[in-house]
C-alpha positions in Angstrom: 0.1 -0.1 0.0 1.1 3.6 -0.6 1.0 6.3 1.6 -1.0 9.0 1.7 -1.7 10.9 -1.6 -1.3 14.4 -2.1 -3.7 15.8 -4.5 -3.6 19.4 -4.1 -1.4 22.7 -2.9 -2.1 26.5 -2.7 -0.9 28.8 -0.6 -1.2 32.4 0.4 1.2 35.8 0.6 0.5 38.9 2.4 -0.1 41.9 0.2 3.0 43.8 1.6 6.4 43.4 -0.1 9.3 44.6 1.7 13.1 44.7 -0.1 16.4 44.9 0.9 16.6 48.4 0.2 13.6 49.5 2.0 15.2 47.5 5.5 18.5 48.9 5.0 16.3 52.4 5.8 15.7 50.7 8.8 18.7 48.9 10.4 22.4 49.0 9.5 22.6 46.7 6.2 22.5 46.6 2.7 21.0 44.6 -0.2 24.5 43.2 -1.2 24.8 42.5 2.6 22.1 40.6 2.8 22.1 38.8 -0.7 25.4 37.7 -0.2 25.1 36.0 2.7 21.4 34.8 2.5 20.2 35.0 -1.2 17.1 37.5 0.3 15.9 39.9 -2.1 12.5 40.8 -0.4 9.8 39.1 1.9 6.5 39.7 2.2 4.8 41.0 5.6 1.3 41.1 7.2 -0.3 44.2 7.6 -3.3 45.0 10.7 -6.0 43.0 9.1 -3.4 39.6 8.1 -2.8 36.8 10.4 -1.7 33.3 10.7 -4.9 32.4 10.4 -6.1 34.6 7.6 -2.8 33.3 5.6 -3.8 30.0 6.6 -7.5 30.0 5.6 -6.4 31.1 2.1 -3.8 28.5 1.4 -6.1 26.0 2.6 -9.0 27.5 -0.1 -6.4 27.5 -2.6 -5.6 23.8 -2.0 -9.0 22.7 -2.2 -9.5 24.2 -5.2 -6.4 23.0 -6.8 -7.3 19.1 -5.7 -10.9 19.6 -6.9 -12.8 19.0 -3.9 -15.1 19.8 -1.3 -14.5 21.4 2.5 -16.6 19.1 3.8 -14.7 16.1 2.6 -12.3 17.1 5.2 -11.8 15.2 8.2 -8.6 16.6 9.9 -6.8 19.6 9.8 -2.9 20.3 11.6 -1.8 23.5 11.2 2.1 24.0 11.7 2.7 27.4 13.0 5.2 28.7 15.7 3.0 32.0 15.5 -0.4 31.2 16.5 -3.2 34.1 16.4 -4.1 32.9 20.2 -2.2 31.2 22.7 -4.9 28.7 22.5 -7.2 27.5 21.0 -5.7 26.1 18.0 -5.6 28.1 14.9 -6.2 24.6 13.0 -9.8 25.3 14.5 -10.0 28.8 13.3 -9.6 27.5 9.8 -11.7 24.6 10.5 -14.4 26.9 11.2 -14.1 29.3 8.0 -13.9 26.4 5.8 -17.4 24.9 7.8 -16.1 21.8 7.9 -16.6 21.4 12.1 -16.5 17.9 14.0 -13.1 16.7 12.5 -10.1 17.0 14.2 -8.1 19.8 13.9 -5.2 20.9 16.1 -1.8 22.9 15.5 2.0 22.0 15.7 4.8 23.1 17.2 8.4 22.2 15.7 9.1 25.8 14.2 10.3 25.4 10.8 10.1 21.5 10.4 6.4 22.0 11.7 5.3 21.1 7.9 7.1 17.8 7.8 5.9 16.8 11.7 2.6 17.5 10.7 2.8 16.0 7.3 3.6 12.7 8.7 1.1 12.8 12.0 -1.5 13.8 9.2 -0.2 10.7 7.3 -0.3 8.4 10.2 -3.5 9.5 11.3 -4.7 8.7 7.7 -3.5 5.2 7.7 -5.5 4.5 10.9 -9.0 5.4 8.9 -9.4 8.4 11.3 -10.3 10.6 8.1 -10.6 10.1 4.4 -8.7 13.7 3.5 -6.5 15.8 5.4 -5.1 19.7 5.3 -2.1 19.9 6.2 -0.7 23.9 6.5 2.1 25.5 7.6 1.2 29.2 8.1 3.4 31.9 9.9 3.8 35.5 10.8 6.8 35.8 11.9 7.4 39.7 11.6 5.8 40.1 14.6 8.0 38.2 16.9 11.0 39.9 15.4 13.4 42.2 17.1 13.2 45.4 14.4 16.6 46.2 16.2 18.3 43.4 15.6 19.9 43.2 11.7 21.2 39.3 12.3 17.6 38.4 12.6 14.7 40.8 10.9 16.9 40.4 7.7 15.9 36.8 7.5 12.0 36.3 7.5 9.0 36.8 6.2 5.3 36.0 6.5 3.0 33.6 4.4 1.3 30.0 4.2 1.0 26.8 2.2 -1.3 24.0 2.7 -1.5 20.4 0.9 -4.2 18.4 0.5 -4.0 14.8 1.7 -6.1 11.7 0.7 -6.0 8.1 2.6 -3.9 5.7 1.2 -6.0 2.4 -0.8 -4.6 -0.5 -2.2 -5.5 -0.2 -5.8 -1.7 -0.2 -6.7 -1.1 3.8 -7.5 2.1 4.2 -6.6 1.4 8.0 -5.8 2.1 9.1 -1.8 4.3 9.4 0.8 7.0 6.7 0.4 9.3 7.4 3.3 10.0 10.0 6.4 12.1 10.9 9.2 11.8 13.2 11.8 14.5 14.3 14.9 14.5 16.9 17.5 17.6 17.5 19.9 16.6 19.8 23.0 20.5 20.1 24.1 20.8 23.2 21.0 17.8 24.6 22.5 19.9 28.1 22.8 21.1 28.2 19.4 17.5 29.0 17.9 14.8 30.1 20.3 12.4 32.9 20.8 13.0 35.0 24.3 9.2 34.7 25.9 6.0 32.7 26.3 3.3 32.6 28.8 4.7 30.1 31.3 8.0 31.9 31.5 8.0 36.2 31.0 4.1 36.0 29.7 5.1 37.8 26.9 5.7 36.8 23.3 9.0 37.6 23.6 11.5 38.0 20.1 13.6 35.3 18.1 17.4 34.8 19.1 19.3 33.1 17.1 23.4 32.3 16.4 23.7 32.0 13.0 26.5 30.4 12.6 26.1 27.4 14.6 22.3 27.1 13.2 24.2 27.3 9.6 26.5 24.4 10.9 24.1 22.0 12.3 21.8 22.6 9.4 23.8 21.5 7.1 25.2 18.1 8.8 21.8 17.5 9.9 19.6 18.2 6.6 22.1 15.7 4.3 21.9 13.3 7.0 18.4 12.9 7.1 17.9 12.8 3.2 20.5 10.1 3.3 18.3 8.1 5.9 14.8 8.6 4.4 16.9 7.3 0.9 18.8 4.4 2.4 14.9 3.2 3.9 13.4 3.7 0.6 16.5 1.8 -1.6 17.0 5.1 -3.3 20.0 7.1 -4.6 19.9 11.0 -5.1 20.3 11.1 -8.8 16.8 9.4 -8.5 15.1 12.4 -7.2 13.6 14.7 -9.7 13.3 17.9 -7.2 14.2 18.1 -3.5 11.9 21.6 -2.3 13.9 22.5 1.0 12.9 24.6 3.6 13.9 28.0 2.1 16.2 29.5 4.9 19.3 30.9 3.3 20.1 30.4 0.0 24.0 28.9 1.3 22.6 26.5 3.6 20.9 25.1 0.5 23.6 25.1 -1.4 25.8 23.4 0.6 23.4 20.9 1.5 22.8 19.9 -2.5 26.9 19.7 -2.3 27.1 17.3 0.2 24.5 14.9 -1.2 25.6 15.3 -4.9 22.5 16.9 -5.7 22.5 19.1 -8.9 21.5 22.8 -8.0 19.1 22.6 -10.7 16.9 20.0 -8.9 16.6 22.1 -6.2 13.4 24.4 -5.6 14.7 27.9 -4.4 11.8 30.6 -3.4 13.8 32.5 -0.5 14.8 35.0 -2.5 11.3 36.1 -2.9 9.9 35.2 0.3 12.6 35.1 2.8 12.6 32.3 5.8 9.0 32.0 6.4 9.5 28.9 9.0 6.8 26.1 8.7 5.5 27.6 5.5 8.3 27.7 3.4 8.3 24.0 1.9 4.3 24.1 1.0 5.1 27.5 0.0 7.8 26.3 -2.2 5.9 23.1 -3.2 3.2 25.0 -4.5 5.3 27.8 -6.8 6.8 24.8 -8.3 3.9 22.8 -9.4 1.7 25.8 -10.6 5.0 26.7 -12.6 5.0 23.4 -14.3 8.1 22.2 -12.9 7.0 19.5 -10.3 4.7 17.2 -12.4 2.7 14.0 -11.8 4.9 11.1 -11.3 7.7 13.1 -10.2 9.8 12.0 -7.3 10.3 14.6 -4.5 11.9 15.1 -1.1 10.8 17.4 1.3 13.5 18.7 4.0 13.7 21.2 6.6 15.2 22.0 10.3 14.0 24.8 12.8 14.3 25.8 16.4 14.3 23.2 19.2 16.6 21.4 17.1 13.9 20.3 15.2 14.6 18.3 11.7 13.0 15.7 8.7 12.7 15.0 5.3 9.4 13.3 3.7 10.2 11.7 0.1 6.8 11.7 -2.3 5.6 10.0 -5.4 3.7 13.2 -6.9 
């Protein structure tokens, strides 16, 4: 039996685009400095009327339209986010209410930039048990709300957005499409390398993103290349068998270094970090949707998704589209 099938994708971005030049008017930086170190040229920043839930709802509706299915058929919604609308209830329940498919399962996953991979694995597992026939898996963030806009080492890196996929429960009809293999990991000892310095139980504030960039970069290249190898070994495949790699869009240099370490041709790596910056849990589904809509990723392609985020958490998932 194949894994859960990905039958639709969708995405949503805030209206406002902020360029590097605009940021340079606010903090001590420049377009040249940001592009050279990150590959980022612009990012989308949520307006007052745009929240994690509004972006998630828009992405979910786009994914449903792409899949050609009705919201009423969705029995499971998992939303990956580090920036929920409220401490509780789960932002996934807001999406559920907006779509009008109340009564099924809806919850959030907090694994930061790896959140979409964690949510995808959870949805696949639940669909395999018969908990639901179809699921929406969403990554949505308004990271701009937790940035210190005076810290040039972090505020230039992130953006806001949402991406969503529709998954359908596996069947035994011989169709080879679906999730083929997944590996997830976490290492709580690395907490202080990438975290938010606030929270309900500690400071009773939202806090701001804090990061030790060079150390995060080193861990990212090592961990991501290792988890991709794990999934390939699990499935008996080689790097050259992949049609596409859709990575977490954190930094162009991380994408390049990981691809080189695995011997993956750079033209097989989907890159949107230049347009979106790091949208945390939204970055993988956003990039996946872009590459499907522009015709690069086609039915039957073998696609590897991968991400690493604060915690540290990291993972990879191989899908036959």
